[in-house]
Chimera marker file (.cmm) of the C-alpha trace (Angstrom):
<marker_set name="trace">
<marker id="1" x="4.766" y="-9.782" z="-37.978" r="1" g="1" b="0" radius="0.5"/>
<marker id="2" x="7.124" y="-7.381" z="-36.257" r="1" g="1" b="0" radius="0.5"/>
<marker id="3" x="5.008" y="-4.807" z="-34.095" r="1" g="1" b="0" radius="0.5"/>
<marker id="4" x="7.895" y="-3.077" z="-32.789" r="1" g="1" b="0" radius="0.5"/>
<marker id="5" x="7.930" y="-2.114" z="-36.898" r="1" g="1" b="0" radius="0.5"/>
<marker id="6" x="4.574" y="-1.259" z="-36.318" r="1" g="1" b="0" radius="0.5"/>
<marker id="7" x="4.535" y="1.028" z="-33.411" r="1" g="1" b="0" radius="0.5"/>
<marker id="8" x="7.364" y="2.755" z="-35.062" r="1" g="1" b="0" radius="0.5"/>
<marker id="9" x="5.238" y="3.387" z="-38.033" r="1" g="1" b="0" radius="0.5"/>
<marker id="10" x="1.975" y="3.862" z="-36.455" r="1" g="1" b="0" radius="0.5"/>
<marker id="11" x="0.908" y="6.904" z="-38.318" r="1" g="1" b="0" radius="0.5"/>
<marker id="12" x="1.061" y="5.121" z="-41.821" r="1" g="1" b="0" radius="0.5"/>
<marker id="13" x="-0.851" y="2.070" z="-40.562" r="1" g="1" b="0" radius="0.5"/>
<marker id="14" x="-3.395" y="4.034" z="-38.642" r="1" g="1" b="0" radius="0.5"/>
<marker id="15" x="-5.327" y="4.093" z="-41.520" r="1" g="1" b="0" radius="0.5"/>
<marker id="16" x="-5.605" y="0.147" z="-42.445" r="1" g="1" b="0" radius="0.5"/>
<marker id="17" x="-6.980" y="-0.263" z="-38.784" r="1" g="1" b="0" radius="0.5"/>
<marker id="18" x="-9.384" y="2.529" z="-39.661" r="1" g="1" b="0" radius="0.5"/>
<marker id="19" x="-10.276" y="0.696" z="-42.859" r="1" g="1" b="0" radius="0.5"/>
<marker id="20" x="-10.746" y="-2.810" z="-40.962" r="1" g="1" b="0" radius="0.5"/>
<marker id="21" x="-12.418" y="-1.292" z="-37.684" r="1" g="1" b="0" radius="0.5"/>
<marker id="22" x="-14.122" y="1.741" z="-38.494" r="1" g="1" b="0" radius="0.5"/>
<marker id="23" x="-16.065" y="2.011" z="-35.281" r="1" g="1" b="0" radius="0.5"/>
<marker id="24" x="-12.170" y="2.947" z="-33.496" r="1" g="1" b="0" radius="0.5"/>
<marker id="25" x="-11.733" y="6.457" z="-33.652" r="1" g="1" b="0" radius="0.5"/>
<marker id="26" x="-8.780" y="8.636" z="-33.862" r="1" g="1" b="0" radius="0.5"/>
<marker id="27" x="-8.703" y="9.478" z="-30.431" r="1" g="1" b="0" radius="0.5"/>
<marker id="28" x="-8.577" y="5.419" z="-29.700" r="1" g="1" b="0" radius="0.5"/>
<marker id="29" x="-5.956" y="5.048" z="-32.664" r="1" g="1" b="0" radius="0.5"/>
<marker id="30" x="-3.596" y="7.432" z="-30.517" r="1" g="1" b="0" radius="0.5"/>
<marker id="31" x="-4.159" y="5.902" z="-27.298" r="1" g="1" b="0" radius="0.5"/>
<marker id="32" x="-3.171" y="2.512" z="-28.740" r="1" g="1" b="0" radius="0.5"/>
<marker id="33" x="-0.244" y="3.788" z="-30.440" r="1" g="1" b="0" radius="0.5"/>
<marker id="34" x="0.740" y="0.818" z="-32.314" r="1" g="1" b="0" radius="0.5"/>
<marker id="35" x="0.441" y="-1.574" z="-29.134" r="1" g="1" b="0" radius="0.5"/>
<marker id="36" x="-1.010" y="-4.904" z="-30.166" r="1" g="1" b="0" radius="0.5"/>
<marker id="37" x="-2.587" y="-5.378" z="-26.539" r="1" g="1" b="0" radius="0.5"/>
<marker id="38" x="-4.389" y="-1.995" z="-26.810" r="1" g="1" b="0" radius="0.5"/>
<marker id="39" x="-5.751" y="-2.455" z="-30.202" r="1" g="1" b="0" radius="0.5"/>
<marker id="40" x="-7.075" y="-5.935" z="-29.016" r="1" g="1" b="0" radius="0.5"/>
<marker id="41" x="-8.456" y="-4.366" z="-25.867" r="1" g="1" b="0" radius="0.5"/>
<marker id="42" x="-10.233" y="-1.304" z="-28.096" r="1" g="1" b="0" radius="0.5"/>
<marker id="43" x="-12.085" y="-3.805" z="-30.444" r="1" g="1" b="0" radius="0.5"/>
<marker id="44" x="-13.147" y="-5.780" z="-27.729" r="1" g="1" b="0" radius="0.5"/>
<marker id="45" x="-14.703" y="-2.917" z="-26.329" r="1" g="1" b="0" radius="0.5"/>
<marker id="46" x="-15.952" y="-1.312" z="-29.199" r="1" g="1" b="0" radius="0.5"/>
<marker id="47" x="-17.379" y="-4.168" z="-30.682" r="1" g="1" b="0" radius="0.5"/>
<marker id="48" x="-18.481" y="-6.040" z="-27.745" r="1" g="1" b="0" radius="0.5"/>
<marker id="49" x="-17.090" y="-8.976" z="-28.894" r="1" g="1" b="0" radius="0.5"/>
<marker id="50" x="-14.706" y="-11.094" z="-26.585" r="1" g="1" b="0" radius="0.5"/>
<marker id="51" x="-10.930" y="-11.212" z="-26.034" r="1" g="1" b="0" radius="0.5"/>
<marker id="52" x="-10.510" y="-14.297" z="-28.320" r="1" g="1" b="0" radius="0.5"/>
<marker id="53" x="-12.877" y="-12.867" z="-30.979" r="1" g="1" b="0" radius="0.5"/>
<marker id="54" x="-10.465" y="-9.864" z="-30.857" r="1" g="1" b="0" radius="0.5"/>
<marker id="55" x="-7.332" y="-11.589" z="-30.867" r="1" g="1" b="0" radius="0.5"/>
<marker id="56" x="-8.897" y="-13.746" z="-33.783" r="1" g="1" b="0" radius="0.5"/>
<marker id="57" x="-9.885" y="-10.474" z="-35.763" r="1" g="1" b="0" radius="0.5"/>
<marker id="58" x="-6.468" y="-9.170" z="-34.976" r="1" g="1" b="0" radius="0.5"/>
<marker id="59" x="-4.270" y="-12.278" z="-36.205" r="1" g="1" b="0" radius="0.5"/>
<marker id="60" x="-6.672" y="-12.498" z="-39.386" r="1" g="1" b="0" radius="0.5"/>
<marker id="61" x="-5.654" y="-8.688" z="-40.156" r="1" g="1" b="0" radius="0.5"/>
<marker id="62" x="-1.734" y="-9.554" z="-39.559" r="1" g="1" b="0" radius="0.5"/>
<marker id="63" x="-1.956" y="-12.364" z="-41.780" r="1" g="1" b="0" radius="0.5"/>
<marker id="64" x="-3.869" y="-10.866" z="-44.672" r="1" g="1" b="0" radius="0.5"/>
<marker id="65" x="-3.098" y="-7.086" z="-45.599" r="1" g="1" b="0" radius="0.5"/>
<marker id="66" x="-0.930" y="-6.627" z="-47.803" r="1" g="1" b="0" radius="0.5"/>
<marker id="67" x="2.147" y="-4.399" z="-47.078" r="1" g="1" b="0" radius="0.5"/>
<marker id="68" x="1.174" y="-4.127" z="-43.071" r="1" g="1" b="0" radius="0.5"/>
<marker id="69" x="5.095" y="-4.962" z="-42.642" r="1" g="1" b="0" radius="0.5"/>
<marker id="70" x="6.596" y="-1.759" z="-43.003" r="1" g="1" b="0" radius="0.5"/>
<marker id="71" x="10.411" y="-1.167" z="-44.277" r="1" g="1" b="0" radius="0.5"/>
<marker id="72" x="12.961" y="-0.114" z="-41.503" r="1" g="1" b="0" radius="0.5"/>
<link id1="1" id2="2" r="1" g="1" b="0" radius="0.2"/>
<link id1="2" id2="3" r="1" g="1" b="0" radius="0.2"/>
<link id1="3" id2="4" r="1" g="1" b="0" radius="0.2"/>
<link id1="4" id2="5" r="1" g="1" b="0" radius="0.2"/>
<link id1="5" id2="6" r="1" g="1" b="0" radius="0.2"/>
<link id1="6" id2="7" r="1" g="1" b="0" radius="0.2"/>
<link id1="7" id2="8" r="1" g="1" b="0" radius="0.2"/>
<link id1="8" id2="9" r="1" g="1" b="0" radius="0.2"/>
<link id1="9" id2="10" r="1" g="1" b="0" radius="0.2"/>
<link id1="10" id2="11" r="1" g="1" b="0" radius="0.2"/>
<link id1="11" id2="12" r="1" g="1" b="0" radius="0.2"/>
<link id1="12" id2="13" r="1" g="1" b="0" radius="0.2"/>
<link id1="13" id2="14" r="1" g="1" b="0" radius="0.2"/>
<link id1="14" id2="15" r="1" g="1" b="0" radius="0.2"/>
<link id1="15" id2="16" r="1" g="1" b="0" radius="0.2"/>
<link id1="16" id2="17" r="1" g="1" b="0" radius="0.2"/>
<link id1="17" id2="18" r="1" g="1" b="0" radius="0.2"/>
<link id1="18" id2="19" r="1" g="1" b="0" radius="0.2"/>
<link id1="19" id2="20" r="1" g="1" b="0" radius="0.2"/>
<link id1="20" id2="21" r="1" g="1" b="0" radius="0.2"/>
<link id1="21" id2="22" r="1" g="1" b="0" radius="0.2"/>
<link id1="22" id2="23" r="1" g="1" b="0" radius="0.2"/>
<link id1="23" id2="24" r="1" g="1" b="0" radius="0.2"/>
<link id1="24" id2="25" r="1" g="1" b="0" radius="0.2"/>
<link id1="25" id2="26" r="1" g="1" b="0" radius="0.2"/>
<link id1="26" id2="27" r="1" g="1" b="0" radius="0.2"/>
<link id1="27" id2="28" r="1" g="1" b="0" radius="0.2"/>
<link id1="28" id2="29" r="1" g="1" b="0" radius="0.2"/>
<link id1="29" id2="30" r="1" g="1" b="0" radius="0.2"/>
<link id1="30" id2="31" r="1" g="1" b="0" radius="0.2"/>
<link id1="31" id2="32" r="1" g="1" b="0" radius="0.2"/>
<link id1="32" id2="33" r="1" g="1" b="0" radius="0.2"/>
<link id1="33" id2="34" r="1" g="1" b="0" radius="0.2"/>
<link id1="34" id2="35" r="1" g="1" b="0" radius="0.2"/>
<link id1="35" id2="36" r="1" g="1" b="0" radius="0.2"/>
<link id1="36" id2="37" r="1" g="1" b="0" radius="0.2"/>
<link id1="37" id2="38" r="1" g="1" b="0" radius="0.2"/>
<link id1="38" id2="39" r="1" g="1" b="0" radius="0.2"/>
<link id1="39" id2="40" r="1" g="1" b="0" radius="0.2"/>
<link id1="40" id2="41" r="1" g="1" b="0" radius="0.2"/>
<link id1="41" id2="42" r="1" g="1" b="0" radius="0.2"/>
<link id1="42" id2="43" r="1" g="1" b="0" radius="0.2"/>
<link id1="43" id2="44" r="1" g="1" b="0" radius="0.2"/>
<link id1="44" id2="45" r="1" g="1" b="0" radius="0.2"/>
<link id1="45" id2="46" r="1" g="1" b="0" radius="0.2"/>
<link id1="46" id2="47" r="1" g="1" b="0" radius="0.2"/>
<link id1="47" id2="48" r="1" g="1" b="0" radius="0.2"/>
<link id1="48" id2="49" r="1" g="1" b="0" radius="0.2"/>
<link id1="49" id2="50" r="1" g="1" b="0" radius="0.2"/>
<link id1="50" id2="51" r="1" g="1" b="0" radius="0.2"/>
<link id1="51" id2="52" r="1" g="1" b="0" radius="0.2"/>
<link id1="52" id2="53" r="1" g="1" b="0" radius="0.2"/>
<link id1="53" id2="54" r="1" g="1" b="0" radius="0.2"/>
<link id1="54" id2="55" r="1" g="1" b="0" radius="0.2"/>
<link id1="55" id2="56" r="1" g="1" b="0" radius="0.2"/>
<link id1="56" id2="57" r="1" g="1" b="0" radius="0.2"/>
<link id1="57" id2="58" r="1" g="1" b="0" radius="0.2"/>
<link id1="58" id2="59" r="1" g="1" b="0" radius="0.2"/>
<link id1="59" id2="60" r="1" g="1" b="0" radius="0.2"/>
<link id1="60" id2="61" r="1" g="1" b="0" radius="0.2"/>
<link id1="61" id2="62" r="1" g="1" b="0" radius="0.2"/>
<link id1="62" id2="63" r="1" g="1" b="0" radius="0.2"/>
<link id1="63" id2="64" r="1" g="1" b="0" radius="0.2"/>
<link id1="64" id2="65" r="1" g="1" b="0" radius="0.2"/>
<link id1="65" id2="66" r="1" g="1" b="0" radius="0.2"/>
<link id1="66" id2="67" r="1" g="1" b="0" radius="0.2"/>
<link id1="67" id2="68" r="1" g="1" b="0" radius="0.2"/>
<link id1="68" id2="69" r="1" g="1" b="0" radius="0.2"/>
<link id1="69" id2="70" r="1" g="1" b="0" radius="0.2"/>
<link id1="70" id2="71" r="1" g="1" b="0" radius="0.2"/>
<link id1="71" id2="72" r="1" g="1" b="0" radius="0.2"/>
</marker_set>
């Protein structure tokens, strides 16, 4: 997973993030701006789960979401 690409194409990826984690607001997504560590932290905070669980969810999402890795 190339998070530099995701960060660069965050506007296109935000919809997929919102589908998976609907509690994240547009404001949250704007602050996250494609940074993985920010995404994990917001998921942890919004869903009241451990950091390890949030990391696991993001990892699972990375590996199972088709077309997540955007083209250069």
